[in-house]
C-alpha positions in Angstrom: -63.8 -74.8 -29.2 -61.7 -78.5 -29.0 -63.4 -80.2 -26.3 -67.0 -78.7 -27.9 -69.5 -81.0 -28.0 -70.3 -82.7 -31.3 -73.8 -82.4 -32.9 -75.8 -85.8 -34.9 -78.6 -87.2 -35.9 -81.8 -85.4 -37.2 -82.2 -81.8 -37.0 -85.9 -80.5 -38.1 -86.7 -77.7 -40.1 -89.1 -75.4 -37.6 -91.6 -73.6 -40.0 -92.2 -70.4 -38.7 -95.8 -69.8 -37.4 -97.5 -66.3 -38.2 -100.6 -65.2 -37.1 -103.5 -63.7 -38.4 -101.6 -59.8 -38.5 -98.3 -62.0 -39.5 -96.9 -61.4 -35.7 -95.1 -64.5 -34.4 -97.4 -67.2 -32.6 -95.2 -68.0 -29.7 -97.9 -70.1 -28.2 -97.1 -72.3 -31.7 -93.7 -72.0 -31.6 -93.6 -73.4 -27.5 -96.2 -76.8 -29.0 -94.0 -77.4 -31.8 -91.0 -77.6 -30.0 -92.4 -79.4 -27.2 -93.7 -81.6 -30.2 -90.5 -82.2 -31.9 -88.8 -82.9 -28.0 -91.1 -86.0 -27.4 -90.3 -87.6 -30.9 -87.0 -88.0 -29.8 -85.4 -85.9 -32.5 -81.9 -84.5 -32.0 -82.3 -81.1 -32.1 -84.4 -78.6 -34.2 -83.4 -74.9 -36.0 -85.5 -71.9 -37.8 -85.3 -69.8 -40.2 -83.2 -71.4 -42.8 -85.6 -70.8 -46.0 -88.2 -73.5 -44.6 -88.7 -70.6 -41.8 -88.6 -67.9 -44.0 -85.5 -66.0 -43.0 -86.1 -64.0 -46.6 -89.1 -62.2 -45.3 -87.9 -61.9 -41.1 -86.8 -58.6 -39.8 -85.7 -57.9 -36.5 -88.5 -57.8 -34.3 -89.7 -60.8 -36.0 -86.8 -62.2 -34.8 -86.4 -60.9 -32.2 -90.2 -62.7 -31.0 -89.2 -65.6 -32.6 -86.1 -66.2 -30.5 -87.9 -65.3 -27.6 -90.2 -67.9 -27.8 -87.5 -70.3 -29.5 -85.3 -69.8 -26.3 -87.9 -69.8 -23.8 -89.2 -73.0 -25.3 -85.6 -75.3 -26.0 -84.6 -74.4 -22.5 -88.1 -75.6 -21.2 -88.1 -79.0 -23.7 -83.9 -79.3 -23.4 -84.0 -79.5 -26.9 -80.8 -78.2 -29.0 -81.8 -75.1 -31.2 -79.9 -73.3 -33.8 -81.2 -70.0 -35.3 -80.3 -69.1 -39.6 -78.8 -66.1 -39.2 -78.4 -64.9 -43.0 -78.6 -61.7 -44.2 -77.4 -59.3 -47.0 -74.4 -57.3 -44.6 -72.5 -58.7 -42.2 -73.8 -56.8 -40.0 -77.6 -57.6 -40.2 -76.3 -61.1 -39.7 -74.3 -60.3 -36.3 -77.3 -57.9 -34.8 -79.2 -61.6 -35.4 -77.0 -63.3 -34.1 -76.5 -61.5 -31.0 -80.5 -61.7 -30.7 -80.5 -65.7 -30.6 -77.4 -65.4 -28.0 -79.3 -63.0 -25.5 -82.0 -65.6 -26.1 -79.9 -68.9 -24.6 -79.3 -69.8 -28.6 -75.6 -70.2 -29.0 -75.6 -72.0 -32.8 -76.2 -70.1 -35.2 -76.8 -71.4 -39.1 -75.4 -68.8 -42.2 -75.1 -68.2 -45.7 -73.5 -66.1 -47.5 -74.5 -62.5 -47.9 -75.7 -63.5 -51.9 -77.0 -60.3 -53.7 -73.4 -60.1 -55.2 -71.4 -62.9 -55.2 -68.2 -62.6 -52.3 -65.1 -63.3 -53.4 -61.9 -65.3 -51.7 -61.3 -62.7 -49.4 -64.4 -60.9 -48.5 -65.3 -64.5 -47.2 -62.6 -64.4 -44.9 -63.6 -60.9 -44.0 -67.5 -62.8 -43.3 -66.3 -64.8 -41.3 -63.4 -63.7 -39.4 -66.0 -60.5 -38.3 -68.3 -63.1 -37.0 -65.2 -64.9 -35.5 -64.7 -61.3 -33.6 -67.7 -60.0 -32.7 -69.7 -63.1 -31.7 -66.4 -65.3 -29.5 -68.9 -67.6 -27.7 -70.9 -68.8 -30.4 -71.0 -71.3 -32.9 -71.2 -71.1 -36.1 -72.6 -74.1 -39.0 -72.4 -72.9 -42.6 -75.4 -73.2 -45.0 -73.7 -73.8 -48.0 -76.0 -73.3 -51.1 -75.3 -72.9 -54.9 -77.7 -69.8 -54.7 -74.9 -67.9 -52.7 -73.1 -67.9 -56.1 -70.2 -69.6 -54.5 -70.3 -73.5 -53.0 -67.6 -73.8 -50.7 -65.2 -76.9 -50.9 -63.1 -78.2 -48.4 -60.1 -75.6 -49.2 -62.4 -73.2 -48.5 -63.4 -74.7 -45.3 -59.8 -75.3 -44.1 -59.0 -71.2 -45.3 -62.3 -70.2 -42.8 -61.2 -72.3 -40.0 -57.7 -70.0 -39.7 -60.3 -66.9 -39.4 -63.0 -68.2 -37.6 -62.3 -71.2 -36.0 -65.9 -71.2 -34.2 -67.1 -72.7 -37.3 -68.6 -76.1 -36.1 -69.5 -77.6 -39.1 -71.8 -77.0 -42.3 -75.2 -77.9 -44.0 -74.6 -79.4 -47.2 -77.5 -78.1 -49.9 -76.9 -79.4 -52.9 -73.5 -80.8 -54.9 -72.7 -83.7 -55.3 -71.4 -86.9 -53.3 -67.5 -86.1 -54.3 -67.9 -82.5 -52.5 -68.9 -83.7 -50.0 -66.1 -86.3 -49.3 -63.7 -83.7 -50.3 -65.1 -81.1 -46.9 -65.3 -84.2 -45.0 -62.0 -85.3 -45.9 -60.7 -81.7 -45.7 -62.6 -80.9 -42.2 -63.2 -84.0 -40.2 -63.4 -82.3 -37.3 -66.3 -80.2 -38.4 -70.2 -81.6 -38.0 -70.7 -82.0 -42.2 -74.6 -82.2 -42.1 -76.8 -82.9 -45.4 -80.1 -82.5 -46.3 -83.1 -85.5 -46.3 -82.4 -86.1 -49.8 -78.6 -86.8 -49.6 -78.6 -88.9 -46.2 -78.2 -92.0 -47.3 -75.1 -91.5 -49.7 -74.2 -88.7 -47.3 -74.0 -90.6 -44.0 -72.2 -93.3 -46.0 -69.0 -91.0 -46.7 -69.3 -89.2 -43.6 -71.7 -86.6 -42.4 -72.6 -87.2 -39.1 -76.6 -86.2 -39.7 -79.1 -83.9 -41.5 -81.5 -81.2 -41.2 -84.9 -82.1 -42.3 -88.1 -81.1 -43.5 -89.8 -84.9 -43.4 -89.4 -84.6 -39.8 -92.6 -82.7 -39.3 -94.6 -84.6 -41.6 -93.1 -88.0 -40.1 -90.0 -87.7 -37.0 -90.3 -91.8 -36.7 -89.4 -91.9 -40.1 -86.4 -89.9 -40.4 -85.0 -91.5 -36.8 -85.2 -94.6 -38.5 -83.9 -93.5 -41.4 -81.1 -92.4 -39.4 -80.2 -95.0 -37.2 -80.3 -97.8 -40.0 -77.4 -95.1 -41.5 -75.4 -95.0 -38.2 -76.0 -98.7 -37.9 -74.6 -99.4 -41.6 -77.9 -100.8 -42.8 -77.3 -99.1 -45.9 -80.3 -101.4 -48.3 -82.6 -100.5 -45.3 -81.9 -97.2 -45.3 -81.6 -96.6 -49.4 -85.4 -98.5 -49.4 -86.6 -96.0 -47.0 -85.8 -93.3 -48.8 -86.8 -94.3 -52.1 -89.9 -94.1 -50.3 -89.7 -90.9 -49.4 -89.4 -90.0 -52.8 -92.2 -91.6 -53.8 -94.7 -89.6 -51.2 -93.3 -86.7 -52.1 -93.4 -87.5 -56.0 -96.9 -88.4 -55.8 -97.8 -85.6 -53.2 -96.2 -83.3 -56.0 -98.3 -84.1 -59.0 -101.3 -82.4 -56.9 -99.7 -79.7 -55.2 -97.8 -78.2 -58.2 -99.4 -74.9 -57.7 -97.4 -75.0 -54.3 -93.8 -74.1 -54.9 -92.0 -72.7 -52.3 -90.8 -74.7 -49.7 -92.0 -72.8 -46.5 -95.5 -73.3 -47.6 -95.2 -77.2 -48.2 -93.8 -77.5 -44.9 -96.2 -76.0 -43.4 -98.7 -78.1 -45.3 -96.6 -81.7 -43.9 -96.4 -80.1 -40.6 -100.3 -79.6 -40.2 -100.6 -83.8 -41.6 -98.2 -84.2 -39.4 -96.5 -83.6 -35.8 -99.1 -80.4 -35.5 -102.6 -80.8 -36.8 -103.4 -77.3 -37.0 -100.2 -75.8 -37.9 -101.2 -72.5 -39.1 -100.8 -72.2 -43.3 -99.8 -68.4 -43.4 -96.5 -67.6 -45.4 -96.0 -64.2 -45.9 -96.3 -62.5 -48.9 -96.3 -62.1 -52.0 -95.1 -66.2 -51.8 -97.9 -68.3 -51.9 -99.7 -70.2 -48.8 -101.2 -73.7 -48.4 -104.9 -73.7 -47.9 -106.8 -76.7 -45.8 -107.5 -78.6 -49.1 -104.3 -79.2 -49.7 -104.0 -80.4 -46.6 -106.7 -82.9 -46.9 -104.7 -84.2 -50.0 -101.5 -84.9 -48.5 -103.4 -86.5 -45.6 -105.2 -88.6 -47.7 -102.7 -89.7 -49.6 -100.9 -91.1 -46.6 -104.2 -92.7 -45.4 -104.4 -94.8 -48.5 -101.2 -95.4 -50.0 -98.3 -94.6 -47.2 -100.0 -95.5 -43.5 -96.4 -96.3 -42.5 -95.9 -92.2 -42.2 -99.3 -91.8 -40.0 -97.1 -89.9 -37.1 -99.0 -91.6 -34.0 
């Protein structure tokens, strides 16, 4: 692991495209991955929150992994799969499916129905290490699990799971990110869209991005400015993204789930016609919602148009 390939840059959160019968739309997966690669994004991942990991049973995950693995191999776009589940064996089962389809990096949050204690966290990661010694792990560090890991936690995890290569810092604050980066600089810590400017300033190596589905060129510019230390320019781009979202959410407040919002953004952005279905009971977007965002961009945010 000491000679592993470091990861960086903009990794897009791929929404899961469903057919009308809620089977995986493999053709749409292939088209999305091709467009991500053509846009120059550094990588992609699926089955995080935006990818509906919480409603995906193993047969669905198998079909998605097959489509993602084939598309990643065809385009050369690096890929990760989220393998979070409510128990260790469920995580391992998903990880093995990903590995069998050529995906050797996984994202995983802690099992969360009952909050894990320190011993249970170490046992969880040690079991992953023992079962999956040829895979790399990115920890999805999110407060809704009841445990937001800090630098001391990651140092302890590395003692039992040296295949941990990074984290997805979702929530927390700048001080917690500084602590994590300073204590484990050998890991590739990423933030999400809203945290990238302070995140990059304090050592984040990239961001996992919802926005890249809407405007990949904007996210790449944002990352390149951060990497070059053009902080004022990067901050202005980040503020413009925030303004767009505030304006958009005024007319889309009836949609609360990020998977539905991600599919609307994708349909306006990188893949017109992206299926809008989300698995029940969650509320999907409609064609009218796509039109609202498209019209907003056409009238006030022309620089976000995906050419």
